[in-house]
N, C-alpha and C positions, 0 to 999 in steps of 0.2 A: 612661364619661366623666362628669365633674362639671361642670355649668354654673355659672359663676362670674360675679359682677359685676352681675347683674340682680336687682333686688328686686321681687317681684311686687306690683303695685298702685302702684308708684312712677310718677309722671307728670311730664311736662314742666312742668305747672302748678306743681307743688311745687318743681321746680328754679328756676323763674322767681321764685316767692315768696321762697325762701331767698336768692336772688341779689339781690333788690330791683330786678328789671327786669320789663318786660312779657313776656307770653307770646310775642309776635312777635319780640322781641329774643332771647329764649332759643332760639326755633326757628331764627333765622338763625345764631346761634353754633353750635348743635348740627349744623346742616346745612352749615356751612362757607361761609356767604354772606359775600362780601367787604365789604359795607357795614355793618360794625359796628366800634365803637371797641375799642381795646386793653383799656380798663377793662372793657367788657362781656364780652369774651372771658375775661378773667381771673376775674371774679366768677362767671360761669356755670360755668366749668370747676371752680372751687373748690366750688361748690354741688353739682355732679355727683359730685365725689369724696366730699364729706361725706355725701351721700345714698346713695352706691353705685349711682348711676343710669347704666345703659348704654342708649343709644337703640336701639330696634329697627331692624333694617335695612329700609329701604323701597326697593324696586326699581321703576323706571318701566317701563311698557310691559307687554305680555302675557308670560306665562311660556312659555318654549319647551317643546317636547315632549320635549326631551332628558332632562329630569329635574327634580325639584322643586328650585326655587331656582336653577337654572342660567340665567343671563342672557347671559353673554359666552362661556362655555365655557373660561375661563382661570382658573387658580389661581396665586397667588404663593407661592413657598417662600422665606422670608427667614431668612438665617443671621445671627444677632446676634453680638456680639463674644465673644471668649474661648471658642470652641467647639473641642472636640477634633477634629483633622483627620479621623481615621478615622471618627468618629461622623458628621460632615458628609457624607462620601462615601457611607457605608452608608445613611443616611437618604435622601439624594438618589436613590440607585439604587432603593430600594424605593418611595418616593413616586412617582417617575417611572413605574415599572412599573404601579402601580395606577391612576394617573391615565390612562395610555395605554389601559388596559383599559376605561376609561369614556369614551374618546375626548375627553379634556380636555387642554388645553394647559397648559404649565408655564412660569412666569416664575421665574427664580432670581436672587437678589441677595444679596451680603454687605453687611450694613447697619451702618454706624457712626454715620450722621447722616441727617437727612431728605433730604439731597442724594443719598444712595446709593439711594433708593427708585426703582424703575423708573417711567418716565412713566405706564404703564398703571395702576400702583398709586396714584400721586398723583392721577390723574384718576378713580379709582374704577371703571375699566374692567375689573374682574375680579370674580369671584363670591365670592372669599374668600381668606384667607391662612393658611398654615401656617408657624409660626415655631419656631426652636430656638436655643439658646444663652442668653446673658445676657438679662435683662429689658430691653426697649428703653428708651431715654431718653424723657423726657416729650415732647420735641419730636417724636420718631418716633411715640410713642403717639398724639399728637394727630392725626396723619395717618391712623392705622389704626383708630381707635376705632369708626368706623361700619361696619366690615367684619366679616363673620363670621370668627372666628379659632379655630384650634386650635393649642396649643403642645405640642411634643414634647420630651421629655428636658430639662425646664426646671423651675426652682424658682419660676417667676413666680406660680403659683397660691397660694403661701403669703404673698404680699404683701397688705397691706390694700387696695391699689388694683388688685388683679388683675382681669383681664377675659379673656373667651374661655373655651374648653374646654381640657382637657389630656389628653394620652396619654403615659404613661411606664411604665417597668417596675415590677414589684412588688419594691422593693428589700429589703423584709423577707424575702420568699421567697428572694431571692438569698443573703442571709446564712444563712438556715436550711439551704439546699442545700449551701453551702460547709462548714458545720460538720458536717452529716450525712455528707458525703463523707469528710472527714478522720477523723471518729470511726469510720466504717465501715471505714477502712483500719487501725484500731488505734492511731492516734496519741493520746497522752495529754498531750503537751506542745504546746499550741496558741498561736498568736500572730496578731495582726491588724495589718496595716500601715496606719496612719492618717496619710496624707500629703496629703490633698486638702482645700482650703479649702471646697469645695462641700458644705456640711453636709447638704443635702437628699439627697445620695447617701451620704455617709459614715456619718451617724448611724443611719439605719434598717438599713443593711447590717451595720454593726458591732454594733449592739445585738442584732439577731436572731442574729448569729453567736455573741456572748458568751452570750446567754440559752439558746440551744440547747445549747451546750457545758456551761453551768452545770447544766442539767437532767440531764446525763449525769455530773455530778460532776467536770467538768474546768474549771479556771480558765484564762481566756484572758489573755495578756499583750498589752496594746495598746502598740505600739511606733511611734516616729516622732513627727511633729508635723503638724498640718493647716494649715500656712501656705502650701502650694503651690497655684498655679492650674494649670489644664490646660496653659496655654502654658508655664509654667516647668517642668512635669514632662516635657513632650515634647521640650523643647530640652535637650540634654545640657549640664550645667553642674556646676561644682565643688560648689555648695551641695547640689544634689540627691544627687550621689554621696557627699558627706560624710555626709549624713543616713542614706543607705542603708548605708554602711560602719558607722556607729554602731549601726544596728539589728542588723546581722549580728553585730557584736562582742558586743552585749548578749545575743542569742539563744544564741550559742555558749558564753558564759561563765555565764549564769544558768540555763539550762534544760537538762535531760538530752536527749541526742540519741537518735533523730532528732526533728526538729521539724516540725509541720504548720503552714504559714503561709498565711493568706488574704490575697492581694494583690488589691484590688477592681477593678483596671484592667489590661488586657493591656499597654498601653504602659508601665506601671510594672513589670510582671512582667519585661519584656525588660530593663529597667534593673537589676532585682534579679539576673537571671541573669548579666549581664556583671560585676557587682561580686562575685558569689559565685565565679565562675571566677577572677577576679583575686585573690581571697583564699584560693583553694585549697579552697573549700567545694563539695562535689559535689551538684548538684541531683538530687533524687530519692533520695539516700542520706542526706546530712546534714540537708537541709531539703527537704521536698516542698511545692511551692506549688500551691494551687488559685487560679485567676485568674477574670476575668469580662470578657465582651464577645464571646468566641469569634471574635476577629479572626484568621482563618487566615493572612493574609499576614504579620502581625506575628509570629505564633508559629511559623511554618513553619521558621525557622532555629534554633529552640531544641531542644536535645537533653539529656535526654528532653523531648518536648513536654508541657507542663503541661496538666492538665485545665482547661478554661475553661467557665464557665457562659454559655449563649447567652441574651441578654436578650430575644430575640424581635423582631429588627429588622423582619422581614417583617410581623409582626402589628401593630407600631407604625405602620408606613407605611400598611397597609391600613385600620386603624381610623381614622387621621387623615383619610384620603381619604373614607372613608364618612361 
């Protein structure tokens, strides 16, 4: 894990100086004291962002014997917007298992605004948060900034105002494994389905896939467009099917068969199978797909079942809890 957002040596004194307020005022803003003006809150927060300052967590009272940093015995798992449904379910299952193994309680909430935060989170009556999905809004961030946080499966660490730790798969390794699998099966016509707007997933997976194939003397055709969100991909719609149909037509017309295709999400692989069957293209014979996520429930109905790379959900949940 990589610690983000805390600059060693940075102090509240420097925040107060840059904001043009007293140390006491800066302290009240950072600690959420109600008796400060809106202007003071604004200038102090702007100074914190400019300096990259994240306040250290201060816990009142003696530390319990249950474990270092454990005060309440409760952790909040917060799902932000635009999260793939199967990802949310899988992460929740693994996080819950590993928290239970440490005798810790779990609060779960889907968060779109500060009003969605559980009361215990608003009151700071938890030991930390685990988040996944889109980066939270500034209003939500303001409520969470003083809590220890780890983000799973998110691009938030790439933002200039990022905070907390992160745990996520090795996307470059996923791309390499996909290329090595198809090359090992003897495919010399390879393609990569680029359909997701989340570039923090698509770019490293696609680049590693193309680079690995290129080292073997095989050129990869990138097909599709990356204008889709998780939500628009998982909801069956004519735009998605139209793009997939265009991809399949392009592959059948421009590349010698059979084709090896890397589709980087299982939910997208299911959509590809349905369109292939509708167009008379035989999965595993005309086009062989390697997928990613290893979602057994999603893939169980497909025949032949495509190979899917397991991103290590259990390890992600365990590492985030640790």
